[in-house]
C-alpha positions in Angstrom: 68.1 64.8 90.4 69.3 65.0 94.0 71.0 68.3 95.2 74.4 68.0 96.4 74.4 68.6 100.2 75.9 72.0 101.5 79.2 72.0 103.1 77.6 72.4 106.7 75.5 69.4 105.9 78.5 67.3 104.7 80.3 68.4 107.9 77.6 67.3 110.0 77.4 63.9 108.2 80.9 63.3 108.7 80.7 64.1 112.5 77.7 61.9 112.9 79.8 59.1 111.4 82.9 59.9 113.4 82.0 62.0 116.6 85.6 62.4 117.7 87.1 63.5 114.2 89.1 66.5 114.4 88.7 69.9 112.8 91.7 69.6 110.8 90.5 66.1 109.6 87.1 67.6 108.5 88.9 70.6 106.8 91.0 68.4 104.7 88.1 66.1 103.8 85.9 69.0 102.7 88.4 71.3 101.2 87.7 73.9 103.7 90.0 76.2 106.0 89.9 75.3 109.6 88.2 78.5 110.6 85.4 77.6 108.2 85.0 74.3 109.7 84.9 75.9 113.3 82.2 78.3 112.0 79.9 75.4 110.6 80.5 73.7 113.9 79.4 76.8 116.0 76.4 77.1 113.7 75.4 73.4 114.2 75.9 73.9 117.8 73.4 77.0 117.7 71.1 74.9 115.8 71.2 72.4 118.7 72.1 69.6 116.1 75.4 68.5 117.9 75.4 66.6 121.2 77.5 64.1 123.0 81.1 64.1 124.3 82.7 65.4 121.3 80.7 68.3 120.5 78.5 69.3 123.5 76.0 72.1 123.6 77.6 75.3 125.0 76.2 77.1 128.0 74.2 80.2 127.4 75.8 82.2 129.9 76.6 85.7 128.7 79.8 87.4 127.7 80.0 90.3 130.1 81.7 93.6 128.8 82.6 96.1 131.4 84.0 99.7 130.4 83.4 102.6 128.1 80.3 103.6 126.3 80.1 107.0 124.4 79.1 108.9 121.4 81.7 108.7 118.6 82.2 112.0 116.5 84.3 111.1 113.4 85.6 114.0 111.4 87.3 113.1 107.9 89.5 115.6 106.2 88.5 115.8 102.4 92.2 116.2 101.5 95.6 115.7 103.1 95.5 117.1 106.7 97.2 120.5 107.0 98.2 121.5 110.7 97.7 125.0 112.0 94.8 125.9 109.7 91.2 125.1 109.0 90.6 121.7 107.1 87.2 120.9 105.3 85.9 117.7 106.8 82.9 115.4 106.7 81.2 114.6 109.9 79.6 111.4 111.1 78.2 110.5 114.6 77.6 106.9 116.1 77.4 105.0 119.3 81.1 103.9 120.4 83.1 103.0 123.4 85.6 100.0 123.5 83.5 97.9 125.8 80.2 99.0 123.9 81.6 98.5 120.5 82.8 94.8 121.5 79.4 94.0 123.0 77.6 95.2 119.7 80.1 93.1 117.6 79.3 89.9 119.8 75.6 90.5 119.9 75.6 90.6 116.1 77.5 87.4 116.0 74.8 85.9 118.1 76.6 85.8 121.4 74.5 86.3 124.7 76.0 89.6 125.6 75.7 91.8 128.7 77.2 95.3 129.0 78.1 97.2 132.4 78.9 100.8 131.5 78.1 104.1 132.9 76.2 106.8 130.9 75.0 110.2 132.0 71.4 110.7 132.8 71.0 112.6 129.5 69.4 112.2 126.0 72.9 110.8 124.7 72.9 108.3 127.5 69.5 107.2 127.1 69.9 106.8 123.2 73.0 104.6 123.7 71.3 102.3 126.0 68.3 102.1 123.8 70.3 101.2 120.9 72.4 98.6 122.7 69.1 97.0 123.5 67.7 97.1 120.1 70.8 95.1 118.7 70.3 92.5 121.6 72.6 93.6 124.4 71.5 93.2 127.9 71.8 96.7 129.5 69.9 96.2 132.6 73.2 96.3 135.0 74.2 99.6 133.2 74.4 102.8 135.4 72.9 106.0 134.6 74.9 108.6 136.7 73.2 111.8 137.4 75.2 115.1 137.3 77.7 114.1 134.4 77.6 114.1 130.8 77.7 110.8 128.9 81.0 110.1 127.4 82.1 111.4 123.9 84.9 110.4 121.7 86.0 112.6 118.7 88.3 111.2 116.2 89.9 113.2 113.4 90.8 110.9 110.4 92.9 111.7 107.3 91.4 111.4 103.7 92.6 107.9 103.7 90.5 106.9 106.8 93.7 106.6 109.3 93.3 108.2 112.8 95.3 111.7 113.1 94.2 112.5 116.6 91.4 111.6 119.0 89.9 113.3 122.0 88.0 111.3 124.7 85.8 112.6 127.4 85.2 109.6 129.6 84.5 111.1 133.0 81.5 108.7 133.3 83.7 105.8 133.5 85.1 107.1 137.0 81.4 105.8 138.2 82.5 102.2 137.6 83.8 101.7 141.0 84.4 98.4 143.2 81.3 99.5 144.9 79.4 99.6 141.7 80.8 96.2 140.6 80.1 94.7 144.0 76.2 95.9 143.4 76.3 94.1 140.0 77.8 90.9 141.4 74.7 88.7 140.4 74.7 90.0 136.7 78.7 89.3 136.7 79.1 86.3 138.6 78.0 83.5 136.1 79.8 85.1 133.0 81.2 82.6 130.3 83.8 85.1 129.5 84.4 88.7 130.7 86.0 91.5 128.8 87.2 94.7 130.3 88.9 97.9 128.9 91.1 100.2 130.6 88.6 103.0 130.9 88.0 101.4 134.2 89.4 102.8 137.5 92.5 101.2 138.6 90.9 99.7 141.8 88.0 98.3 139.7 90.5 96.5 137.4 92.3 95.2 140.4 89.2 93.8 142.0 88.2 92.0 138.6 91.5 90.5 138.3 91.5 89.2 141.8 88.1 87.7 141.2 89.2 86.2 138.1 92.3 84.6 139.7 90.4 83.4 142.9 87.5 81.9 140.8 89.4 80.7 137.6 86.9 82.8 135.4 88.4 83.8 132.0 89.1 87.4 132.0 90.5 89.4 128.9 91.6 93.1 129.1 91.6 95.4 126.1 93.9 98.4 126.1 92.3 101.9 125.4 95.1 104.3 124.9 99.1 104.6 125.8 98.4 107.0 128.9 95.5 104.5 130.3 98.1 101.7 130.4 99.1 103.2 133.6 95.7 101.7 135.0 97.0 98.1 134.6 97.9 96.8 137.9 101.3 95.4 138.6 99.9 92.1 139.6 98.2 90.4 136.5 97.5 87.1 137.8 93.9 86.1 136.7 94.3 87.8 133.3 93.7 85.2 130.4 94.5 87.6 127.8 96.0 91.1 127.3 95.1 92.7 123.9 96.9 95.9 123.2 98.6 97.8 120.2 102.4 98.5 119.8 102.5 101.9 121.6 100.3 100.4 124.4 102.7 97.5 124.6 105.6 99.6 125.0 103.7 101.8 127.6 103.0 98.6 129.5 106.6 97.7 129.9 108.1 101.2 130.2 110.4 101.2 127.1 110.4 101.1 123.3 110.5 97.8 121.5 112.6 97.7 118.3 113.2 94.1 117.6 111.7 90.8 117.8 114.1 89.9 120.6 112.9 92.8 122.6 109.2 92.0 121.8 109.6 88.5 123.2 111.4 89.7 126.3 108.7 92.3 126.8 106.0 89.5 126.7 107.8 87.3 129.1 108.1 90.4 131.5 104.4 90.8 131.4 103.8 87.0 131.6 106.0 87.0 134.8 103.6 89.5 136.1 100.7 87.0 135.7 99.0 87.4 132.5 98.6 84.0 130.4 98.7 85.2 126.9 99.2 88.7 124.8 98.1 89.8 121.5 99.9 92.9 120.1 98.1 94.5 117.1 100.1 96.0 114.3 97.7 97.6 111.9 98.3 96.6 108.2 101.4 94.4 109.6 99.1 92.1 111.2 99.4 90.7 114.9 101.7 88.9 116.9 100.8 86.7 119.9 102.2 84.3 122.5 102.3 80.6 121.6 103.9 77.5 123.5 106.9 77.8 121.1 107.3 81.5 121.5 106.0 84.5 119.6 103.9 83.9 116.7 102.7 86.2 113.8 99.7 86.4 111.4 99.5 88.9 108.7 96.5 91.0 108.1 94.4 90.3 105.1 94.3 93.2 102.5 91.5 95.6 103.0 90.0 98.7 101.1 90.1 101.0 104.2 87.1 103.3 104.6 87.2 104.1 108.3 89.7 102.6 110.9 87.5 103.6 113.9 86.3 100.3 115.7 88.5 97.8 113.9 90.5 97.1 116.8 87.3 96.5 118.9 85.9 94.2 116.1 89.2 92.3 116.4 88.8 91.8 120.2 85.2 90.7 119.6 86.4 88.1 117.1 88.9 86.8 119.4 86.7 86.4 122.4 84.1 84.8 120.3 86.6 82.3 119.4 88.0 81.6 122.7 84.5 80.8 124.0 84.4 77.8 122.0 88.0 77.0 121.4 89.9 78.4 124.6 93.3 77.2 123.7 93.6 78.1 120.1 94.9 81.6 120.2 95.9 81.3 116.4 92.4 80.5 115.4 91.0 83.5 117.5 93.4 85.9 115.8 92.1 84.7 112.4 88.5 85.4 113.4 89.6 88.7 115.0 91.3 89.7 111.7 88.3 88.9 109.7 86.0 90.9 111.7 88.5 93.9 111.8 88.7 93.7 107.8 84.9 94.0 107.6 85.0 97.0 110.0 87.8 98.7 108.2 85.7 98.5 104.9 82.6 99.9 106.4 81.8 103.3 107.3 80.2 102.2 110.7 82.1 101.7 113.9 80.4 98.2 114.0 79.9 96.6 110.4 76.3 95.9 109.7 77.4 92.9 107.6 78.5 91.2 110.8 76.1 88.4 111.7 76.0 84.8 113.2 76.8 83.0 110.0 79.9 85.3 109.2 82.5 82.7 110.0 80.9 79.9 108.2 82.4 81.2 105.0 85.3 79.3 103.6 
């Protein structure tokens, strides 16, 4: 008895017969979601089974992540938070930092990934770089700065896993100067996609925006916190995508946002400064993103939250992964991002161990 071919194999056979068939047509014929079709195609490309004008082999240039790397310390209360007194907590330490977290997610997805960060010349810094290398991240361009402590991030979570307060010591990132970036031009210059976080000094962010604009290289900026929105330059030409939450968005435009009309006006304000697209994350309410016909919304999938730390970074990684192969489909990118965020929310780890190169192949 002949076994029924897998969905991936059926998809391959359809493409072989009709090389220019659309993803939507494939989804309709196979009874899959469009994101599952895109995941199967990405797997076939990785397997080097797709060739030709319709589905060409991707280049193997790395995604370059530039910004924060630190030790995460997570304290979670064992009951409701009581301010002004001692709260019993559980404690967990892990490797963190926005750029580092995004890089690990991408490496676990099978993307060639390079990290440019600064750590102290101490045990914490060496362990961070060793761990990053062990999960497949290229760390040869990282900086080990003498005389400073490696970065740390301490988050207080309530008993439901939501953040109450976070304390960040990111002095190391001050070493990621324009001079440092110039010294790593060879490692940065041929990136397939560059992702930066706003732990970088303002003049370094400005340099990267200028390079992206002049060289037409895709650049994505990920916000870190409301105070660090002050590091975002006024001129945003060269920025393919800005990803931030509601509070950071309000800080970016300098006023609160209460309605959909105000949200759309604020997005237009930032786009007039030069950024191409914007994604605003809203936690359990999902995400809002720019589109050709105005702002669009996508709800978040339901999740059994264990720990919210790292979910935003996972979302950013899913978006970047998608844009590398489907650069004009922001809706699909958000769908992938929300899937990774859900996996992270339901994990105790900052980067979910269940993330793998085949994770998007599921229907």
